[in-house]
Steps between C-alpha positions, in 0.01 A plus 500: 500500500242226461470572128877473456508182709226337292657626176834350597327171582317491167817594309694227679233238430489596131879480475500165681233364264710605201796300631714780648564466872367808682758457775790607279297773331660836575189709428298336775774565753530860381125564539500327836795703629366827359140479619424221743800543732444876559127440543571227750735731691233770501239265642739384774585861586132587534454192716793604720345844559166337579666269753686794657173694529322202656789446742487865605128472572540167684802597708359806670595461866162556665462187712741262670442235233582740218820609680603133532424449131700811408804400708493142372467614140794740539715228659421253221563758227827614655608140554445413134645821354878529460507830688343343809806293581726803463280698742486229767605136471206384713235573238575182304454254794188687617359492148572128462347429842187692406465331162592143593385464863216741569351469152510119521316512833227721356457278196475190721228665708303583185534144366401341833199729547378432147544126562295520820229708331479257208481204737223669700309575181528138383379373837200737482425376146524133604278553805243689294528839667630671186267473201604806303724301267199300376309811396261487795630751751185509717 
Protein backbone atom coordinates (compact mmCIF):
# COMPACT_ATOMS: atom_id res chain seq x y z
CA UNK A 1 0.00 0.00 0.00
CA UNK A 2 2.86 2.36 0.79
CA UNK A 3 4.52 1.56 -2.54
CA UNK A 4 1.31 2.32 -4.42
CA UNK A 5 0.82 5.52 -2.42
CA UNK A 6 4.35 6.73 -3.17
CA UNK A 7 4.05 5.64 -6.81
CA UNK A 8 0.83 7.60 -7.18
CA UNK A 9 2.50 10.63 -5.61
CA UNK A 10 5.50 10.43 -7.94
CA UNK A 11 3.27 9.90 -10.98
CA UNK A 12 1.15 12.89 -10.00
CA UNK A 13 4.19 15.12 -9.48
CA UNK A 14 5.64 14.10 -12.86
CA UNK A 15 2.32 14.81 -14.58
CA UNK A 16 2.04 18.15 -12.79
CA UNK A 17 5.59 19.11 -13.83
CA UNK A 18 4.73 18.30 -17.45
CA UNK A 19 1.78 20.71 -17.34
CA UNK A 20 -1.11 18.24 -16.95
CA UNK A 21 -3.14 18.73 -13.78
CA UNK A 22 -3.06 15.53 -11.71
CA UNK A 23 -6.43 16.34 -10.19
CA UNK A 24 -8.32 15.64 -13.42
CA UNK A 25 -6.17 12.63 -14.28
CA UNK A 26 -8.36 9.54 -14.36
CA UNK A 27 -5.52 7.03 -13.87
CA UNK A 28 -4.57 8.42 -10.47
CA UNK A 29 -8.15 8.18 -9.27
CA UNK A 30 -8.43 4.64 -10.63
CA UNK A 31 -5.26 3.50 -8.81
CA UNK A 32 -6.37 5.27 -5.66
CA UNK A 33 -9.83 3.68 -5.74
CA UNK A 34 -8.48 0.23 -6.62
CA UNK A 35 -5.66 -0.03 -4.10
CA UNK A 36 -5.57 2.66 -1.45
CA UNK A 37 -9.27 2.68 -0.53
CA UNK A 38 -9.50 -1.11 0.08
CA UNK A 39 -6.20 -1.01 1.97
CA UNK A 40 -7.49 1.82 4.10
CA UNK A 41 -10.68 -0.12 4.82
CA UNK A 42 -8.62 -3.16 5.78
CA UNK A 43 -6.51 -1.17 8.21
CA UNK A 44 -9.62 0.35 9.82
CA UNK A 45 -11.21 -3.10 10.13
CA UNK A 46 -8.11 -4.45 11.86
CA UNK A 47 -8.16 -1.44 14.15
CA UNK A 48 -11.83 -2.04 14.97
CA UNK A 49 -11.11 -5.65 15.98
CA UNK A 50 -8.19 -4.48 18.10
CA UNK A 51 -10.39 -1.92 19.86
CA UNK A 52 -13.09 -4.56 20.43
CA UNK A 53 -10.50 -6.92 21.91
CA UNK A 54 -9.11 -4.19 24.18
CA UNK A 55 -12.63 -3.23 25.27
CA UNK A 56 -13.41 -6.85 26.13
CA UNK A 57 -10.28 -7.06 28.28
CA UNK A 58 -10.94 -3.68 29.95
CA UNK A 59 -14.64 -4.20 30.62
CA UNK A 60 -14.44 -7.40 32.61
CA UNK A 61 -16.71 -6.83 35.60
CA UNK A 62 -14.38 -7.82 38.43
CA UNK A 63 -14.47 -4.74 40.66
CA UNK A 64 -17.03 -2.03 41.36
CA UNK A 65 -15.08 0.47 39.25
CA UNK A 66 -15.01 -1.83 36.24
CA UNK A 67 -18.78 -2.45 36.58
CA UNK A 68 -19.37 1.33 36.61
CA UNK A 69 -17.13 1.68 33.55
CA UNK A 70 -18.99 -1.15 31.79
CA UNK A 71 -22.45 0.29 32.52
CA UNK A 72 -21.41 3.81 31.53
CA UNK A 73 -19.82 2.58 28.31
CA UNK A 74 -22.96 0.62 27.40
CA UNK A 75 -25.18 3.62 28.11
CA UNK A 76 -23.03 5.92 25.97
CA UNK A 77 -22.85 3.41 23.11
CA UNK A 78 -26.59 2.75 23.19
CA UNK A 79 -27.31 6.47 23.41
CA UNK A 80 -25.24 7.21 20.30
CA UNK A 81 -26.40 4.21 18.26
CA UNK A 82 -29.70 4.43 16.38
CA UNK A 83 -30.95 1.19 17.93
CA UNK A 84 -30.56 2.58 21.46
CA UNK A 85 -33.38 5.05 21.07
CA UNK A 86 -35.68 2.35 19.71
CA UNK A 87 -34.91 0.13 22.72
CA UNK A 88 -35.50 2.84 25.33
CA UNK A 89 -35.86 6.58 24.80
CA UNK A 90 -33.89 7.36 27.97
CA UNK A 91 -30.53 6.24 26.59
CA UNK A 92 -30.01 9.46 24.63
CA UNK A 93 -30.45 11.88 27.60
CA UNK A 94 -28.32 9.62 29.84
CA UNK A 95 -25.63 9.46 27.18
CA UNK A 96 -25.65 13.23 26.70
CA UNK A 97 -25.53 13.78 30.47
CA UNK A 98 -22.56 11.43 30.77
CA UNK A 99 -20.68 13.01 27.87
CA UNK A 100 -21.41 16.68 28.51
CA UNK A 101 -21.77 16.94 32.31
CA UNK A 102 -19.78 14.17 33.97
CA UNK A 103 -17.01 14.22 31.38
CA UNK A 104 -16.68 18.02 31.70
CA UNK A 105 -16.36 17.70 35.48
CA UNK A 106 -13.59 15.12 35.15
CA UNK A 107 -11.70 17.21 32.63
CA UNK A 108 -11.95 20.28 34.88
CA UNK A 109 -10.52 18.30 37.80
CA UNK A 110 -7.59 17.17 35.66
CA UNK A 111 -6.90 20.72 34.45
CA UNK A 112 -7.12 22.21 37.96
CA UNK A 113 -4.88 19.54 39.48
CA UNK A 114 -2.27 19.99 36.76
CA UNK A 115 -2.43 23.77 37.31
CA UNK A 116 -1.87 23.34 41.05
CA UNK A 117 0.99 20.88 40.49
CA UNK A 118 2.66 23.22 38.00
CA UNK A 119 2.28 26.16 40.37
CA UNK A 120 3.77 24.13 43.23
CA UNK A 121 6.68 23.09 41.03
CA UNK A 122 7.37 26.70 40.00
CA UNK A 123 7.29 27.84 43.62
CA UNK A 124 9.77 25.08 44.55
CA UNK A 125 12.03 26.15 41.66
CA UNK A 126 11.87 29.83 42.66
CA UNK A 127 12.60 29.06 46.32
CA UNK A 128 15.51 26.80 45.37
CA UNK A 129 14.14 23.50 46.65
CA UNK A 130 14.00 21.94 43.19
CA UNK A 131 17.34 21.85 41.38
CA UNK A 132 16.78 18.93 39.04
CA UNK A 133 15.93 21.17 36.09
CA UNK A 134 19.42 22.72 36.23
CA UNK A 135 21.17 19.37 35.91
CA UNK A 136 22.17 19.22 39.57
CA UNK A 137 19.67 16.95 41.25
CA UNK A 138 21.64 16.45 44.49
